[in-house]
MIMAR-829743 format. One line per 3 residues: number of its first residue (from 0); their letters; for each residue z, x, y of N, C-alpha, C. Coordinates in nm, 3 decimals. Each point is the difference from the previous one (the first is absolute). Layout:
N
NUM = a = Z,X,Y,Z,X,Y,Z,X,Y; ... $
***
This chain:
276
0 = mqs = 2.250,-3.570,-0.764,-0.003,0.134,0.060,-0.098,0.090,-0.075; 0.000,-0.009,-0.134,-0.094,0.082,-0.076,-0.144,-0.036,0.033; -0.024,-0.133,0.015,-0.136,-0.045,0.033,-0.043,0.053,0.136 $
3 = dal = 0.093,-0.006,0.100,-0.032,0.051,0.133,-0.028,0.149,-0.004; 0.082,0.073,-0.076,-0.018,0.145,-0.010,-0.133,0.033,-0.065; -0.036,-0.076,-0.105,-0.126,0.024,-0.068,-0.118,-0.029,0.091 $
6 = tts = 0.011,-0.112,0.075,-0.108,-0.035,0.093,-0.017,0.107,0.107; 0.115,0.048,0.054,-0.005,0.105,0.102,-0.066,0.125,-0.056; 0.041,0.039,-0.122,-0.057,0.119,-0.064,-0.149,-0.016,-0.025 $
9 = tdf = -0.039,-0.120,-0.046,-0.141,-0.025,-0.027,-0.082,0.001,0.128; 0.054,-0.061,0.105,-0.069,-0.001,0.129,-0.015,0.141,0.055; 0.107,0.079,-0.017,-0.004,0.138,0.049,-0.110,0.078,-0.070 $
12 = aan = -0.003,-0.011,-0.133,-0.101,0.073,-0.078,-0.141,-0.044,0.036; -0.017,-0.130,0.026,-0.134,-0.052,0.032,-0.049,0.049,0.136; 0.093,0.041,0.084,-0.038,0.044,0.135,-0.001,0.152,0.015 $
15 = rar = 0.013,0.070,-0.109,-0.008,0.146,0.006,-0.146,0.043,0.015; -0.020,0.108,0.073,-0.136,0.052,0.020,-0.047,0.074,-0.124; -0.124,-0.023,-0.035,-0.065,0.072,-0.110,-0.131,0.055,0.054 $
18 = gav = -0.031,0.121,-0.040,-0.127,0.058,0.043,-0.048,0.103,-0.099; -0.129,-0.001,-0.029,-0.056,0.096,-0.094,-0.142,0.037,0.043; -0.030,0.127,-0.013,-0.135,0.051,0.026,-0.038,0.092,-0.115 $
21 = afd = -0.120,-0.021,-0.054,-0.054,0.089,-0.102,-0.146,0.028,0.036; -0.036,0.127,0.006,-0.139,0.033,0.031,-0.034,0.138,-0.054; -0.129,0.027,-0.007,-0.045,0.134,-0.037,-0.112,0.042,0.093 $
24 = vav = -0.018,0.131,0.010,-0.108,0.056,0.080,-0.085,0.090,-0.088; -0.129,0.007,0.032,-0.094,0.081,-0.077,-0.099,0.065,0.095; -0.070,0.101,-0.048,-0.102,0.067,0.080,-0.130,-0.081,-0.009 $
27 = vdg = -0.052,-0.038,0.116,-0.126,-0.074,0.010,-0.089,0.072,0.100; -0.115,0.050,-0.048,-0.092,0.075,0.087,0.071,0.115,0.071; 0.087,0.069,-0.073,0.067,0.117,0.054,0.120,-0.030,0.088 $
30 = rtr = 0.038,-0.127,0.014,0.113,-0.038,0.085,0.102,-0.082,-0.079; 0.126,0.012,0.038,0.104,-0.079,-0.064,-0.003,-0.142,0.057; -0.011,-0.097,-0.091,-0.007,-0.139,0.043,0.089,-0.087,-0.089 $
33 = rre = 0.048,-0.108,0.056,0.082,-0.093,-0.076,-0.085,-0.072,-0.104; 0.060,-0.024,-0.117,-0.068,-0.081,-0.102,0.075,-0.133,-0.011; 0.064,-0.025,-0.111,0.070,-0.127,-0.017,0.131,-0.002,0.079 $
36 = lhe = 0.030,-0.117,0.053,0.122,-0.018,0.079,0.062,-0.135,-0.031; 0.130,0.001,-0.028,0.074,-0.124,-0.023,0.123,0.001,0.091; 0.017,-0.107,0.078,0.114,-0.014,0.090,0.069,-0.134,-0.029 $
39 = sgs = 0.131,0.000,0.014,0.073,-0.126,-0.013,0.124,0.004,0.087; 0.046,-0.119,0.038,0.122,-0.009,0.080,-0.015,0.063,0.136; 0.107,0.065,0.047,0.005,0.049,0.137,-0.036,0.148,0.015 $
42 = lrv = -0.060,0.058,-0.102,-0.043,0.139,0.010,-0.152,0.007,0.008; -0.049,0.078,0.096,-0.143,0.015,0.021,-0.034,0.149,0.014; -0.127,0.034,-0.020,-0.046,0.136,0.025,-0.133,-0.009,0.075 $
45 = rfp = -0.014,0.084,0.100,-0.122,0.004,0.080,-0.056,0.142,-0.001; -0.132,0.009,0.016,-0.069,0.128,-0.009,-0.074,0.025,0.131; 0.060,0.080,0.090,-0.067,0.031,0.126,-0.132,0.074,-0.024 $
48 = spe = -0.074,0.022,0.107,-0.129,0.069,-0.011,0.018,0.132,-0.074; -0.084,0.027,-0.099,0.013,0.123,-0.079,-0.018,0.125,0.087; 0.078,0.103,-0.033,-0.017,0.130,0.064,-0.083,0.087,-0.094 $
51 = sea = -0.127,0.023,0.036,-0.095,0.077,-0.082,0.001,-0.054,-0.144; 0.027,0.086,-0.097,-0.007,-0.042,-0.141,0.130,-0.065,-0.049; 0.107,0.013,0.078,0.130,-0.049,-0.044,0.021,-0.145,0.042 $
54 = lsa = 0.112,-0.058,-0.045,0.034,-0.138,0.032,0.149,-0.010,0.029; 0.035,-0.092,0.090,0.141,-0.026,0.031,0.035,-0.143,-0.039; 0.122,-0.018,-0.047,0.051,-0.133,-0.032,0.131,-0.020,0.075 $
57 = vfi = 0.015,-0.117,0.063,0.120,-0.031,0.078,0.063,-0.126,-0.055; 0.124,0.010,-0.047,0.071,-0.116,-0.055,0.073,-0.074,0.112; -0.004,-0.133,-0.008,0.062,-0.085,0.101,0.086,-0.105,-0.070 $
60 = nta = 0.127,-0.006,0.038,0.090,-0.102,-0.052,0.009,-0.113,0.101; -0.068,-0.110,-0.026,-0.003,-0.110,0.096,0.132,-0.076,0.005; 0.092,0.029,-0.091,0.132,-0.064,0.004,0.086,0.058,0.112 $
63 = ggi = -0.041,0.112,0.056,0.073,0.060,0.111,0.122,0.080,-0.041; 0.016,0.028,-0.125,0.114,0.077,-0.050,0.031,-0.043,-0.142; 0.104,0.059,-0.058,0.038,-0.029,-0.137,0.148,-0.039,-0.001 $
66 = agg = 0.030,-0.110,-0.067,0.138,-0.047,-0.011,0.041,-0.006,-0.147; 0.128,-0.024,-0.024,0.051,-0.004,-0.136,-0.072,-0.102,-0.085; -0.043,0.041,-0.118,-0.071,-0.088,-0.090,-0.151,0.006,0.013 $
69 = dhf = -0.052,0.065,0.105,-0.145,0.016,0.016,-0.052,0.101,-0.102; -0.128,-0.014,-0.035,-0.060,0.090,-0.098,-0.142,0.034,0.043; -0.027,0.131,0.010,-0.133,0.048,0.039,-0.049,0.103,-0.102 $
72 = aid = -0.130,-0.004,-0.026,-0.057,0.092,-0.099,-0.136,0.050,0.048; -0.023,0.130,-0.022,-0.128,0.063,0.034,-0.050,0.075,-0.123; -0.126,-0.024,-0.033,-0.064,0.067,-0.114,-0.132,0.058,0.051 $
75 = lta = -0.008,0.131,0.006,-0.114,0.068,0.063,-0.061,0.100,-0.097; -0.132,-0.002,-0.012,-0.071,0.095,-0.085,-0.106,0.072,0.082; 0.009,0.133,0.006,-0.102,0.084,0.063,-0.085,0.060,-0.110 $
78 = reg = -0.124,-0.046,-0.011,-0.085,0.043,-0.109,-0.060,0.138,0.027; -0.071,0.052,-0.098,-0.046,0.139,0.001,-0.072,0.037,0.129; 0.044,0.111,0.061,-0.066,0.056,0.116,0.027,-0.067,0.132 $
81 = tsl = 0.088,-0.100,0.003,0.024,-0.073,0.125,0.101,0.072,0.089; 0.004,-0.042,0.127,0.096,0.054,0.097,0.056,-0.117,0.080; 0.129,-0.027,-0.016,0.062,-0.117,0.060,0.131,0.037,0.066 $
84 = tat = 0.022,-0.054,0.122,0.128,0.011,0.069,0.057,-0.140,0.014; 0.121,-0.022,-0.051,0.065,-0.130,0.006,0.124,0.008,0.089; 0.014,-0.096,0.090,0.114,-0.003,0.090,0.039,-0.145,0.026 $
87 = taa = 0.093,-0.022,0.092,0.042,-0.135,0.038,-0.022,-0.019,0.149; -0.010,-0.126,0.041,-0.025,-0.029,0.141,0.121,0.032,0.086; 0.119,-0.004,-0.059,0.123,0.027,0.075,0.110,0.035,-0.099 $
90 = aek = 0.115,0.037,0.053,0.115,0.026,-0.086,0.040,-0.129,-0.072; 0.041,0.013,-0.125,0.043,-0.117,-0.078,0.150,-0.017,0.016; 0.043,-0.119,0.038,0.141,-0.030,0.021,0.055,-0.079,-0.118 $
93 = iyr = 0.110,0.047,-0.055,0.066,-0.071,-0.108,0.134,-0.054,0.054; 0.009,-0.132,0.010,0.111,-0.064,0.068,0.120,-0.020,-0.092; 0.108,-0.040,0.062,0.124,-0.029,-0.071,-0.023,-0.106,-0.108 $
96 = shg = 0.065,0.020,-0.114,-0.013,-0.093,-0.112,0.135,-0.064,-0.030; -0.003,-0.125,-0.048,0.124,-0.065,-0.041,0.034,0.037,-0.145; -0.082,0.086,-0.063,0.029,0.043,-0.136,-0.120,0.050,-0.077 $
99 = pds = -0.110,-0.078,-0.010,-0.115,0.043,-0.080,-0.070,0.121,0.058; -0.054,0.084,-0.088,-0.078,0.115,0.045,-0.136,-0.042,0.054; -0.047,0.073,0.100,-0.142,-0.001,0.035,-0.067,0.098,-0.094 $
102 = rin = -0.112,-0.039,-0.060,-0.066,0.087,-0.098,-0.137,0.042,0.048; -0.025,0.130,-0.010,-0.129,0.057,0.038,-0.048,0.086,-0.116; -0.115,-0.033,-0.054,-0.055,0.074,-0.114,-0.138,0.055,0.037 $
105 = vrl = -0.015,0.131,-0.013,-0.125,0.066,0.036,-0.052,0.076,-0.122; -0.127,-0.022,-0.033,-0.065,0.075,-0.107,-0.127,0.063,0.055; -0.011,0.132,-0.014,-0.115,0.075,0.051,-0.065,0.075,-0.115 $
108 = eva = -0.133,-0.014,-0.011,-0.075,0.071,-0.102,-0.111,0.078,0.070; -0.006,0.130,-0.028,-0.096,0.088,0.068,-0.080,0.075,-0.105; -0.131,-0.023,0.000,-0.087,0.054,-0.105,-0.048,0.142,0.032 $
111 = kga = -0.076,0.055,-0.091,-0.050,0.137,0.011,-0.076,0.021,0.131; 0.036,0.108,0.071,-0.069,0.036,0.123,0.030,-0.090,0.118; 0.087,-0.100,-0.018,0.034,-0.090,0.111,0.115,0.058,0.082 $
114 = rls = 0.005,-0.046,0.126,0.106,0.045,0.090,0.065,-0.123,0.063; 0.131,-0.014,-0.018,0.074,-0.111,0.058,0.110,0.051,0.091; 0.004,-0.054,0.122,0.111,0.025,0.092,0.074,-0.131,0.019 $
117 = wlp = 0.123,-0.007,-0.049,0.084,-0.119,0.012,0.102,0.029,0.111; -0.026,-0.054,0.120,0.077,0.038,0.119,0.040,-0.123,0.081; 0.087,-0.084,-0.053,0.045,-0.118,0.076,0.094,0.039,0.113 $
120 = het = 0.017,-0.093,0.095,0.104,0.017,0.100,0.137,-0.009,-0.067; 0.104,0.018,0.080,0.135,0.004,-0.054,0.043,-0.135,-0.059; 0.092,0.007,-0.093,0.071,-0.118,-0.049,0.138,-0.001,0.065 $
123 = ilf = 0.031,-0.108,0.073,0.127,-0.010,0.072,0.092,-0.098,-0.072; 0.116,0.049,-0.042,0.099,-0.084,-0.066,0.103,-0.048,0.101; 0.012,-0.131,0.015,0.102,-0.058,0.088,0.134,-0.001,-0.073 $
126 = dga = 0.108,-0.010,0.078,0.132,-0.008,-0.062,0.006,-0.122,-0.092; 0.048,0.022,-0.122,0.009,-0.106,-0.098,-0.126,-0.019,-0.083; -0.099,0.086,0.020,-0.124,-0.012,-0.078,0.025,0.035,-0.146 $
129 = caa = -0.073,-0.069,-0.088,0.003,0.031,-0.143,-0.145,0.015,-0.045; -0.038,0.119,-0.041,-0.141,0.026,-0.031,-0.013,0.086,-0.124; -0.102,-0.033,-0.081,-0.033,0.080,-0.118,-0.149,0.028,0.003 $
132 = rti = -0.036,0.127,-0.001,-0.140,0.040,0.009,-0.036,0.092,-0.117; -0.119,-0.022,-0.056,-0.053,0.092,-0.101,-0.136,0.048,0.044; -0.025,0.129,-0.019,-0.130,0.059,0.028,-0.043,0.076,-0.125 $
135 = did = -0.106,-0.047,-0.065,-0.053,0.063,-0.121,-0.139,0.054,0.030; -0.021,0.129,-0.027,-0.126,0.066,0.033,-0.058,0.063,-0.126; -0.125,-0.032,-0.027,-0.073,0.057,-0.114,-0.114,0.082,0.058 $
138 = lda = 0.014,0.131,-0.007,-0.092,0.092,0.067,-0.078,0.080,-0.104; -0.132,0.000,0.012,-0.080,0.084,-0.088,0.031,0.148,0.029; -0.019,0.084,-0.100,0.030,0.142,0.016,-0.086,0.065,0.109 $
141 = aas = -0.116,-0.060,0.029,-0.090,0.055,0.102,-0.004,-0.087,0.125; 0.105,-0.077,0.024,0.009,-0.084,0.120,0.098,0.061,0.100; -0.004,-0.051,0.125,0.087,0.049,0.107,0.081,-0.115,0.058 $
144 = lal = 0.122,0.031,0.039,0.089,-0.102,0.054,0.084,0.056,0.114; 0.014,-0.080,0.106,0.100,0.025,0.104,0.075,-0.131,0.019; 0.126,-0.002,-0.037,0.080,-0.122,0.006,0.123,0.026,0.084 $
147 = cei = 0.024,-0.087,0.097,0.115,0.017,0.089,0.068,-0.133,0.024; 0.130,-0.004,-0.014,0.080,-0.118,0.030,0.121,0.042,0.083; 0.024,-0.073,0.110,0.116,0.023,0.086,0.086,-0.125,0.000 $
150 = vvf = 0.129,0.016,-0.023,0.094,-0.113,0.000,0.098,0.020,0.114; 0.020,-0.107,0.079,0.090,0.005,0.116,0.116,-0.096,-0.025; 0.121,0.049,0.018,0.120,-0.079,-0.027,0.055,-0.055,0.131 $
153 = gra = -0.044,-0.120,0.036,0.043,-0.062,0.126,-0.095,0.033,0.114; 0.017,-0.071,0.111,-0.086,0.018,0.116,0.077,0.071,0.110; -0.031,0.128,0.020,0.073,0.079,0.100,-0.019,-0.058,0.140 $
156 = amn = -0.119,-0.053,0.030,-0.028,-0.055,0.133,0.089,-0.120,0.032; 0.049,-0.068,-0.105,0.087,-0.116,0.018,0.147,0.035,-0.028; 0.028,0.131,-0.007,0.135,0.047,-0.032,0.052,-0.062,-0.129 $
159 = etl = -0.091,-0.018,-0.095,0.036,-0.061,-0.127,0.012,0.106,-0.109; 0.105,-0.012,-0.079,0.021,0.090,-0.112,0.001,-0.081,-0.129; -0.070,0.049,-0.100,0.004,-0.064,-0.130,0.130,0.043,-0.069 $
162 = rhg = 0.092,-0.092,-0.011,0.130,0.033,-0.057,0.012,-0.043,-0.146; -0.049,-0.118,-0.030,0.010,-0.050,-0.137,-0.133,-0.056,-0.045; -0.025,0.011,-0.127,-0.123,-0.053,-0.057,-0.027,0.061,-0.135 $
165 = hfl = -0.126,-0.010,-0.040,-0.041,0.053,-0.130,-0.144,0.046,0.011; -0.027,0.123,-0.045,-0.135,0.054,0.003,-0.024,0.079,-0.128; -0.100,-0.044,-0.076,-0.041,0.068,-0.122,-0.146,0.040,0.015 $
168 = drw = -0.028,0.129,-0.014,-0.136,0.051,0.020,-0.037,0.086,-0.121; -0.097,-0.050,-0.080,-0.037,0.067,-0.124,-0.144,0.050,0.009; -0.021,0.132,-0.013,-0.134,0.061,0.005,-0.030,0.065,-0.134 $
171 = rlr = -0.124,-0.018,-0.047,-0.048,0.069,-0.119,-0.144,0.047,0.027; -0.023,0.130,-0.018,-0.133,0.058,0.022,-0.047,0.067,-0.130; -0.113,-0.047,-0.049,-0.062,0.060,-0.118,-0.132,0.065,0.040 $
174 = rgg = -0.022,0.119,-0.055,-0.125,0.072,0.027,-0.062,0.038,-0.133; -0.123,-0.045,-0.020,-0.065,0.023,-0.127,0.077,-0.060,-0.116; 0.068,-0.112,0.026,0.078,-0.068,-0.104,0.139,0.057,-0.021 $
177 = kli = 0.034,0.108,0.068,0.130,0.065,-0.017,0.090,-0.030,0.118; 0.123,-0.038,-0.029,0.097,-0.027,0.106,0.042,0.132,0.065; -0.030,0.014,0.130,0.034,0.125,0.069,0.107,-0.020,0.108 $
180 = fae = 0.028,-0.126,0.036,0.105,-0.024,0.099,0.060,-0.138,-0.026; 0.133,-0.005,-0.007,0.071,-0.125,-0.018,0.128,0.006,0.083; 0.019,-0.103,0.080,0.119,-0.003,0.086,0.043,-0.144,0.023 $
183 = tvr = 0.129,-0.024,-0.006,0.055,-0.130,0.034,0.116,0.020,0.097; -0.013,-0.061,0.117,0.105,0.004,0.102,0.071,-0.135,0.000; 0.130,0.003,-0.004,0.078,-0.124,0.002,0.112,0.013,0.101 $
186 = ldg = 0.001,-0.089,0.097,0.106,-0.007,0.100,0.061,-0.138,-0.006; 0.131,-0.006,-0.015,0.069,-0.128,-0.014,0.123,-0.004,0.088; 0.041,-0.123,0.038,0.126,-0.019,0.069,0.002,0.060,0.138 $
189 = dia = 0.094,0.090,0.026,0.015,0.061,0.132,-0.102,0.112,0.015; -0.122,-0.037,0.034,-0.109,0.098,0.010,0.026,0.099,0.111; 0.059,-0.045,0.111,0.026,0.091,0.112,0.091,0.114,-0.042 $
192 = atl = 0.102,-0.030,-0.080,0.092,0.105,-0.046,-0.072,0.097,-0.092; -0.088,-0.052,-0.085,-0.076,0.088,-0.090,-0.092,0.092,0.080; -0.072,-0.057,0.097,-0.093,0.080,0.080,0.073,0.104,0.085 $
195 = ars = 0.126,-0.026,0.032,0.076,0.093,0.083,0.037,0.129,-0.074; -0.007,-0.001,-0.131,0.036,0.119,-0.077,-0.100,0.112,0.026; 0.051,0.121,0.011,-0.087,0.115,0.029,-0.104,0.022,-0.108 $
198 = ava = 0.035,-0.026,-0.125,-0.092,0.023,-0.110,-0.103,-0.113,-0.015; 0.016,-0.108,0.078,-0.093,-0.113,-0.009,-0.093,0.000,0.121; 0.052,-0.035,0.118,-0.087,-0.006,0.118,0.067,0.051,0.127 $
201 = kac = 0.124,0.042,-0.009,0.072,0.056,0.114,-0.006,-0.096,0.121; 0.018,-0.131,-0.031,0.003,-0.107,0.101,-0.134,-0.025,0.068; -0.107,0.053,-0.055,-0.132,-0.029,0.056,-0.039,-0.144,-0.034 $
204 = aai = -0.088,-0.058,0.083,-0.037,-0.141,-0.016,-0.140,-0.018,-0.055; -0.071,0.108,-0.029,-0.136,-0.012,-0.052,-0.026,0.112,-0.098; -0.060,-0.035,-0.113,-0.038,0.100,-0.099,-0.146,-0.022,-0.039 $
207 = gta = -0.065,0.106,-0.041,-0.140,-0.011,-0.041,-0.032,0.095,-0.114; -0.094,-0.041,-0.083,-0.046,0.083,-0.110,-0.152,-0.003,-0.003; -0.060,0.117,-0.017,-0.145,0.009,-0.016,-0.030,0.079,-0.126 $
210 = liv = -0.096,-0.049,-0.078,-0.050,0.070,-0.119,-0.145,0.037,0.026; -0.036,0.125,-0.022,-0.137,0.047,0.022,-0.049,0.065,-0.128; -0.109,-0.056,-0.056,-0.055,0.047,-0.126,-0.150,0.025,0.018 $
213 = pgd = -0.053,0.118,-0.038,0.074,0.113,-0.056,0.078,0.073,0.109; 0.104,0.069,-0.042,0.082,0.076,0.093,0.068,0.116,-0.071; 0.014,0.111,0.071,0.063,0.118,-0.058,0.089,0.067,0.104 $
216 = eal = 0.055,0.114,-0.036,0.091,0.068,0.090,-0.070,0.047,0.127; -0.128,0.035,-0.010,-0.076,0.040,0.118,-0.008,-0.115,0.100; -0.023,-0.122,-0.050,-0.004,-0.116,0.089,0.138,-0.026,0.058 $
219 = aer = 0.104,0.010,-0.081,0.136,-0.020,0.049,0.033,0.099,0.111; -0.042,0.124,-0.018,0.027,0.101,0.101,-0.076,-0.029,0.129; -0.121,-0.052,-0.012,-0.079,-0.034,0.119,0.068,-0.113,0.079 $
222 = ira = 0.059,-0.096,-0.072,0.070,-0.109,0.069,0.126,0.053,0.067; 0.072,0.087,-0.069,0.122,0.057,0.059,-0.031,0.078,0.128; -0.118,0.057,0.005,-0.040,0.083,0.115,-0.073,-0.081,0.106 $
225 = apk = 0.021,-0.132,0.003,-0.065,-0.084,0.101,0.024,0.057,0.139; -0.102,-0.005,0.087,0.009,0.068,0.130,0.112,-0.049,0.090; 0.042,-0.126,-0.013,0.109,-0.053,0.081,0.124,-0.018,-0.086 $
228 = sfs = 0.115,0.004,0.066,0.125,-0.014,-0.073,0.025,-0.146,-0.037; 0.052,-0.022,-0.119,0.040,-0.135,-0.040,0.126,-0.039,0.075; 0.011,-0.128,0.035,0.117,-0.046,0.076,0.115,-0.042,-0.090 $
231 = gev = -0.031,-0.037,-0.125,0.104,-0.038,-0.094,0.013,0.100,-0.112; 0.066,-0.043,-0.107,0.012,0.084,-0.120,-0.124,-0.021,-0.086; -0.069,0.109,-0.033,-0.123,-0.010,-0.079,0.007,0.102,-0.114 $
234 = gvs = -0.025,-0.048,-0.121,-0.006,0.088,-0.115,-0.136,-0.011,-0.067; -0.054,0.112,-0.045,-0.133,0.003,-0.062,0.010,0.079,-0.130; -0.058,-0.055,-0.106,0.003,0.069,-0.129,-0.128,-0.031,-0.075 $
237 = awn = -0.022,0.072,-0.109,-0.119,-0.022,-0.083,0.033,0.030,-0.145; -0.044,-0.089,-0.089,0.013,0.022,-0.144,-0.088,-0.104,-0.071; -0.027,0.024,-0.127,-0.077,-0.095,-0.081,-0.137,-0.034,0.060 $
240 = gfa = -0.052,0.089,0.085,-0.133,-0.022,0.056,-0.005,-0.086,0.124; 0.116,-0.027,0.062,0.000,-0.076,0.124,0.101,0.059,0.098; -0.018,-0.032,0.127,0.094,0.041,0.105,0.075,-0.122,0.049 $
243 = mvr = 0.126,0.020,0.037,0.082,-0.110,0.050,0.060,0.038,0.134; 0.001,-0.098,0.091,0.065,0.017,0.131,0.110,-0.105,0.010; 0.121,0.045,0.033,0.112,-0.090,0.024,0.038,0.009,0.148 $
246 = vca = 0.016,-0.114,0.064,0.036,-0.005,0.141,0.126,-0.084,0.016; 0.090,0.048,0.083,0.122,-0.072,0.031,0.022,0.012,0.151; -0.001,-0.114,0.072,0.003,0.005,0.146,0.093,-0.105,0.057 $
249 = qna = 0.029,0.014,0.129,0.092,-0.091,0.067,-0.060,-0.138,0.022; -0.133,-0.008,0.010,-0.063,-0.129,0.025,-0.143,0.002,-0.053; -0.066,-0.115,0.008,-0.135,-0.013,-0.054,-0.100,0.085,0.073 $
252 = tqa = 0.016,0.013,0.131,-0.094,0.078,0.080,-0.001,0.147,-0.043; 0.121,0.055,-0.018,0.009,0.139,-0.045,-0.054,0.016,-0.141; 0.032,-0.095,-0.088,-0.046,0.011,-0.138,-0.153,-0.003,-0.006 $
255 = rad = -0.060,-0.089,0.076,-0.146,-0.008,-0.003,-0.063,0.125,0.060; 0.056,0.051,0.111,-0.055,0.120,0.063,0.006,0.119,-0.096; 0.112,0.016,-0.069,0.013,0.110,-0.095,-0.097,-0.016,-0.117 $
258 = mmm = -0.013,-0.123,-0.048,-0.090,-0.023,-0.113,-0.145,0.021,0.041; -0.036,-0.043,0.120,-0.136,0.022,0.049,-0.031,0.150,0.009; 0.097,0.078,0.046,-0.019,0.144,0.011,-0.020,0.062,-0.138 $
261 = alr = 0.079,-0.045,-0.096,-0.011,0.053,-0.136,-0.134,-0.037,-0.063; -0.042,-0.125,0.016,-0.126,-0.044,-0.059,-0.120,0.069,0.064; 0.005,0.019,0.130,-0.109,0.072,0.066,-0.009,0.143,-0.050 $
264 = aan = 0.116,0.062,-0.022,-0.001,0.138,-0.052,-0.061,0.003,-0.140; 0.008,-0.113,-0.071,-0.058,-0.009,-0.135,-0.144,-0.050,0.005; -0.057,-0.011,0.122,-0.138,-0.047,0.020,-0.022,-0.143,-0.050 $
267 = val = 0.103,-0.084,0.016,-0.012,-0.141,-0.034,-0.040,-0.074,0.127; -0.111,-0.074,-0.003,-0.045,-0.077,0.114,0.089,-0.124,0.016; 0.049,-0.020,0.119,0.094,-0.110,0.027,-0.077,-0.126,0.042 $
270 = prl = 0.053,-0.117,-0.034,-0.067,-0.125,0.042,0.000,-0.014,0.152; -0.103,-0.065,0.051,-0.006,-0.024,0.144,0.120,-0.079,0.050; 0.049,-0.092,-0.083,0.112,-0.084,0.042,0.130,0.078,0.014 $
273 = wmg = 0.006,0.120,-0.054,0.118,0.084,0.019,0.005,0.061,0.140; -0.112,-0.005,0.070,-0.010,0.068,0.129,0.041,-0.089,0.116; 0.032,-0.128,-0.028,0.034,-0.094,0.107,0.137,0.028,0.058 $
***
């Protein structure tokens, strides 16, 4: 029995998806262009036709989703003076796990005078999903950042509710070598009951966070005064030299619409793939 269990465990581990992308961009003849690129496993990045001086990067998971025990890593460097928008080809689905965490590790480095917009599609957690994500950002004091992540708990279109699982989300943002934002979200066990609490999500099924650097109270006020009304709960604040937008909505469609409105008010250019 022990031998069978070991073989099963070994076979399972050998069939887990692995994917890694590491690349940097630099200014070449006045335009942002890709330099070195390393890809492995089931994660890929593609660069559509450049828009003027800027560049777009689109991440593609050829595994078709993420399951328990899978591991994906992204390492991105925007060198001095570059302008890059990074997104995903579609929403990332994290499926039910029999126990092991799905791991996603993101490292972003943004040099002096560079501008990075990290704007992936939503991450959808299926019932029983177990996921651990880290996002580490090293931002030069003279760099700009717009980072947005939306997490959806279950698929409303399929009448699915995420009731049980595990989600750990750890963010660290350093600017000029100084830690200016640190947050760790941990949801365990009966996630639906936790989300139902008024102080957590008031039973909403989608949450989103955006960090905009540099940002101040004037920018926060401009976002609050967006010309159209937000459909969900939206909070905007500013401190430590950045602005933050929090979105809490009934579904992914509402969360994305509210976040798009907030980002537009902050003059953040949205990826073309967000318009589909």
